[in-house]
C-alpha positions in Angstrom: -72.9 45.9 -32.6 -70.6 44.5 -35.2 -67.9 46.2 -37.4 -68.5 45.4 -41.1 -65.6 43.1 -42.2 -63.5 44.9 -44.8 -62.5 42.0 -47.1 -61.3 42.0 -50.7 -64.3 40.4 -52.3 -66.3 39.7 -55.4 -67.7 42.8 -57.2 -66.2 45.3 -54.6 -67.1 48.7 -55.7 -64.4 51.2 -54.8 -65.2 54.8 -54.1 -64.6 57.1 -57.1 -62.1 59.9 -56.5 -62.7 63.3 -58.1 -60.1 65.9 -58.7 -61.8 69.2 -57.8 -59.4 71.3 -59.8 -59.8 69.3 -62.9 -63.6 69.4 -62.6 -63.5 73.2 -62.3 -61.4 73.4 -65.4 -63.9 71.6 -67.6 -66.8 73.3 -69.2 -70.0 73.5 -67.0 -72.4 70.6 -67.5 -75.9 71.4 -68.5 -78.8 69.2 -69.4 -81.1 72.1 -70.5 -83.7 70.9 -73.0 -82.8 67.2 -72.5 -84.9 64.3 -71.3 -83.2 61.9 -68.9 -84.4 58.4 -68.3 -84.3 56.9 -64.9 -84.4 53.1 -65.6 -86.4 51.1 -63.0 -86.3 47.3 -63.5 -89.8 46.8 -62.1 -93.3 47.4 -63.3 -95.2 50.5 -62.4 -96.6 50.8 -58.8 -94.0 48.8 -57.0 -91.8 50.1 -54.2 -88.8 51.0 -56.4 -91.2 52.7 -58.9 -92.8 54.8 -56.2 -89.4 55.7 -54.8 -88.1 56.9 -58.2 -91.3 58.8 -59.1 -91.2 60.6 -55.7 -87.5 61.6 -56.3 -87.7 62.4 -60.0 -89.1 65.9 -59.8 -86.4 66.8 -57.3 -83.7 65.4 -59.5 -85.0 67.4 -62.4 -85.0 70.5 -60.2 -81.4 70.2 -59.1 -79.6 68.8 -62.1 -78.0 71.7 -64.1 -80.3 72.9 -66.8 -83.4 71.4 -65.1 -83.9 68.5 -67.6 -87.1 66.5 -67.8 -86.6 63.3 -65.8 -88.9 60.4 -66.7 -89.2 56.9 -65.3 -88.6 54.0 -67.8 -89.9 50.7 -66.4 -88.2 47.5 -67.6 -89.7 44.7 -65.6 -88.7 41.1 -65.8 -86.5 38.5 -64.2 -87.0 40.0 -60.7 -85.1 43.1 -61.9 -82.3 41.3 -63.7 -83.7 42.1 -67.2 -83.6 45.8 -66.7 -80.2 45.7 -65.0 -78.7 43.7 -67.8 -80.2 46.1 -70.4 -78.7 49.1 -68.6 -75.3 47.4 -68.3 -75.2 46.4 -72.0 -77.0 49.2 -73.8 -77.1 52.4 -71.9 -74.7 55.1 -73.1 -72.4 56.7 -70.5 -73.6 60.2 -71.3 -75.7 61.1 -68.3 -78.9 60.8 -70.2 -79.9 57.7 -68.4 -79.2 56.3 -64.9 -80.4 53.2 -63.1 -82.2 52.4 -59.9 -81.3 49.1 -58.4 -82.8 47.2 -55.5 -82.4 44.2 -53.2 -83.6 41.8 -55.9 -80.9 43.2 -58.2 -78.1 43.0 -55.6 -78.8 39.6 -54.1 -78.5 37.7 -57.5 -75.3 39.6 -58.2 -73.8 38.7 -54.8 -74.8 35.1 -55.0 -73.6 34.5 -58.6 -76.9 34.0 -60.4 -76.1 32.8 -63.9 -78.6 35.2 -65.4 -76.7 38.3 -64.2 -74.8 40.2 -66.9 -74.0 43.3 -64.8 -71.2 44.2 -62.4 -71.7 46.7 -59.6 -68.0 47.6 -59.9 -68.8 49.1 -63.3 -71.3 51.6 -61.8 -71.0 54.7 -59.6 -73.5 55.5 -56.9 -75.0 59.0 -56.7 -77.6 58.0 -54.0 -78.2 55.0 -51.7 -81.6 54.8 -50.0 -81.7 52.4 -47.0 -84.8 50.7 -45.6 -85.3 48.3 -42.8 -87.1 45.1 -41.7 -88.1 43.3 -38.5 -88.4 39.6 -37.7 -91.3 38.9 -35.3 -93.2 36.0 -33.8 -96.8 35.6 -32.7 -97.4 35.7 -28.9 -98.9 32.2 -29.1 -95.3 31.0 -29.2 -95.3 31.7 -25.5 -93.1 34.7 -25.2 -94.0 38.3 -24.5 -90.6 40.0 -25.2 -87.3 39.3 -27.0 -85.7 38.8 -23.6 -87.5 35.4 -23.5 -86.2 34.3 -26.9 -84.5 31.2 -25.3 -87.9 29.7 -24.8 -88.2 29.4 -28.6 -85.4 26.9 -28.8 -87.7 24.0 -27.7 -90.3 24.4 -30.4 -90.6 24.3 -34.2 -91.4 27.7 -35.7 -93.1 28.0 -39.1 -92.1 30.7 -41.5 -94.3 31.4 -44.5 -92.1 32.6 -47.4 -92.1 33.5 -51.1 -88.9 32.0 -52.4 -85.6 31.0 -50.8 -83.6 32.9 -53.4 -85.2 36.3 -53.0 -85.5 38.7 -50.1 -86.4 35.8 -47.7 -82.8 34.7 -47.9 -82.1 37.2 -45.2 -84.4 35.7 -42.5 -83.3 32.2 -43.6 -79.7 33.0 -42.8 -80.5 35.0 -39.7 -82.6 32.3 -38.1 -80.1 29.6 -39.0 -77.3 31.7 -37.4 -79.4 32.1 -34.3 -79.9 28.3 -34.1 -83.7 28.3 -34.0 -85.7 25.4 -35.3 -87.6 26.8 -38.3 -89.6 25.1 -40.9 -90.0 27.2 -44.1 -93.2 26.9 -46.1 -92.8 28.4 -49.6 -95.4 29.7 -52.1 -96.7 32.9 -50.4 -97.7 35.5 -53.0 -96.4 38.4 -50.9 -95.4 39.4 -47.4 -99.0 40.5 -46.7 -100.2 37.0 -47.3 -97.4 35.7 -45.1 -98.4 38.0 -42.3 -102.0 36.9 -42.5 -100.8 33.2 -42.2 -99.2 34.1 -38.9 -102.3 36.0 -37.7 -104.5 32.9 -38.5 -102.2 30.5 -36.7 -101.0 28.7 -39.8 -97.4 30.0 -39.1 -95.6 31.5 -36.2 -92.7 33.7 -37.4 -92.4 36.3 -40.1 -90.5 39.3 -41.3 -91.8 42.6 -42.7 -90.2 45.7 -44.2 -90.5 49.0 -42.4 -93.7 50.4 -43.9 -95.6 47.1 -43.4 -94.2 46.5 -39.9 -95.2 50.0 -38.8 -98.7 49.9 -40.3 -99.6 46.2 -39.9 -97.5 44.6 -37.2 -96.9 47.4 -34.7 -100.7 47.5 -33.8 -100.5 43.8 -33.0 -97.4 44.4 -30.8 -99.3 47.1 -28.9 -102.2 44.7 -28.5 -99.9 42.0 -27.1 -100.4 39.6 -30.1 -96.9 40.0 -31.7 -93.4 40.2 -30.4 -90.5 41.7 -32.3 -87.3 39.6 -32.1 -84.8 41.9 -34.0 -84.4 44.4 -36.8 -81.8 44.1 -39.5 -80.4 47.4 -38.4 -78.6 50.1 -40.5 -75.0 50.9 -41.1 -73.7 53.6 -38.8 -71.0 56.2 -39.6 -68.2 54.0 -38.4 -69.3 51.0 -40.5 -71.1 49.4 -37.6 -74.6 47.8 -37.5 -76.7 50.0 -35.3 -80.4 50.2 -34.4 -82.9 51.1 -37.1 -84.1 54.7 -36.6 -87.6 53.6 -37.5 -87.8 51.3 -34.5 -85.0 52.3 -32.0 -86.5 50.1 -29.2 -86.0 46.9 -31.2 -82.6 45.3 -30.9 -80.5 44.5 -33.9 -79.9 40.9 -35.0 -76.4 41.2 -33.4 -77.8 42.3 -30.1 -80.4 39.5 -30.1 -77.7 36.9 -30.9 -75.6 38.2 -28.0 -78.7 38.0 -25.8 -79.2 34.3 -26.8 -75.7 33.0 -27.0 -73.7 35.4 -24.7 -71.2 36.3 -27.4 -71.2 38.3 -30.7 -71.9 36.4 -33.9 -69.0 35.5 -36.2 -67.9 33.0 -38.9 -68.8 32.4 -42.5 -72.5 31.9 -41.8 -72.8 35.3 -40.1 -70.7 37.0 -42.8 -73.1 35.5 -45.4 -76.1 36.8 -43.4 -74.5 40.3 -43.0 -73.7 40.7 -46.7 -77.2 39.7 -47.8 -78.8 41.8 -45.0 -77.0 45.0 -46.0 -77.7 44.3 -49.7 -81.4 43.7 -49.1 -82.1 46.4 -46.5 -79.5 48.9 -45.2 -78.1 49.6 -48.7 -80.8 48.3 -50.9 -81.7 51.2 -53.3 -78.8 52.8 -55.1 -79.1 55.2 -58.0 -76.1 54.7 -60.3 -74.4 55.9 -63.4 -72.0 53.9 -65.6 -68.4 54.3 -64.4 -67.1 55.4 -67.8 -69.4 58.4 -67.7 -67.3 61.6 -68.0 -66.2 62.8 -64.5 -67.8 66.2 -64.9 -71.2 64.6 -65.5 -70.7 62.2 -62.5 -69.8 65.2 -60.4 -72.9 67.1 -61.6 -75.1 64.2 -60.6 -73.5 63.8 -57.2 -73.8 67.5 -56.4 -77.5 67.4 -57.6 -78.3 64.5 -55.4 -76.7 66.2 -52.4 -79.1 69.1 -53.1 -82.0 66.7 -53.6 -81.8 65.1 -50.2 -81.4 68.6 -48.5 -84.4 70.1 -50.3 -86.9 71.3 -47.7 -89.8 70.2 -49.8 -88.5 66.7 -50.0 -87.7 66.6 -46.3 -91.3 67.8 -45.5 -92.9 65.2 -47.8 -90.6 62.1 -47.5 -93.2 60.3 -45.4 -93.5 56.6 -46.0 -91.5 56.7 -49.2 -88.1 57.4 -47.6 -89.1 57.0 -43.9 -86.7 58.2 -41.2 -83.6 56.8 -43.0 -80.7 59.2 -43.8 -80.2 59.2 -47.6 -76.6 58.5 -48.4 -74.9 60.8 -50.9 -71.2 61.6 -51.6 -68.7 59.7 -49.7 -71.4 58.1 -47.5 -73.0 56.7 -50.6 -69.7 55.3 -51.9 -69.1 53.4 -48.6 -72.6 52.1 -48.2 -72.6 51.0 -51.8 -69.3 49.2 -51.4 -70.6 47.3 -48.4 -73.9 46.5 -50.0 -72.4 45.1 -53.2 -69.5 43.1 -51.6 -69.3 39.6 -50.3 -66.2 37.6 -49.5 -65.5 34.5 -51.6 -65.8 32.3 -48.4 -69.2 33.7 -47.5 -70.5 33.5 -51.0 -69.5 29.9 -51.3 -71.0 29.1 -47.9 -74.4 30.6 -48.7 -74.7 29.0 -52.2 -73.9 25.6 -50.7 -76.3 26.2 -47.8 -79.2 27.2 -50.0 -78.6 24.4 -52.4 -78.5 21.8 -49.7 -81.3 23.0 -47.5 -83.7 24.9 -49.9 -83.0 23.3 -53.3 -81.8 26.6 -54.8 -80.0 26.3 -58.1 -77.9 29.2 -59.3 
């Protein structure tokens, strides 16, 4: 387990203090009769859209005045288009808020020139974690992660979509582990990549929690797939701990210790850790603009605390939210800070690494 390094960094999002007495002195906030837009920077039907549409009725129920909460989809640029529009055009009046995701956070962390938004200018009211697992096919010759040292002597083939997207996390993880991996780009989705491993065209893959549980876990039980590590989640003390969706799978840090006999450290690991938390453990924040009046921010934060405690939501969270605790209040502030922060050294390292080894241009 590894303590998250607390460094002054690019785009660090500090927690927002609230003066309880001042908030009580202000007139009560009510959105009665109003329509609130939840801006999602993806097309309908994707993971973020499903997440927001599941939560929207509960947000409507618990915001004061029970406003109508609708989803406004602004696809384009891998979520950058919608994020830029929210940053540049949304009014700080509480009548719109934004749902970010890994593909919003990674370009920000890595300094993509298309980004016109800054996470320091937003305030989180919810952060929804998810997880992922890196696994190999049993034809690699191992039957458990304890045999991972046997992989050092062979070339592994990873089928990916793009080196500048979510796949940057396994790229960095496998580099830090020191495994010999050849990346083959051009997959149209993680499902196609998984099928390539099943067919024998590739040997190593990663899948997010829902796909791992439904598509890969049956292969594990049949002896055809072997999980190497999960990306983990952030525990209450800022440590990387095992993912609650697969508590029997070691974290990346545990697997590294198993292979090398020491914990991971250095700029390459810090780059991996920043990207991993942004892409998984803290990947879906719902945010307001920081200049929104404090009373409105406080109303949203209180509403989301009630949302995640709503018995109906808890009973129906299923595959949308999984087993992950939803971060609100101070927990959301801290997870958001970690997920939107990278040290200048780690940022420079990963940009240089991706440019040299994967021809990524920022």
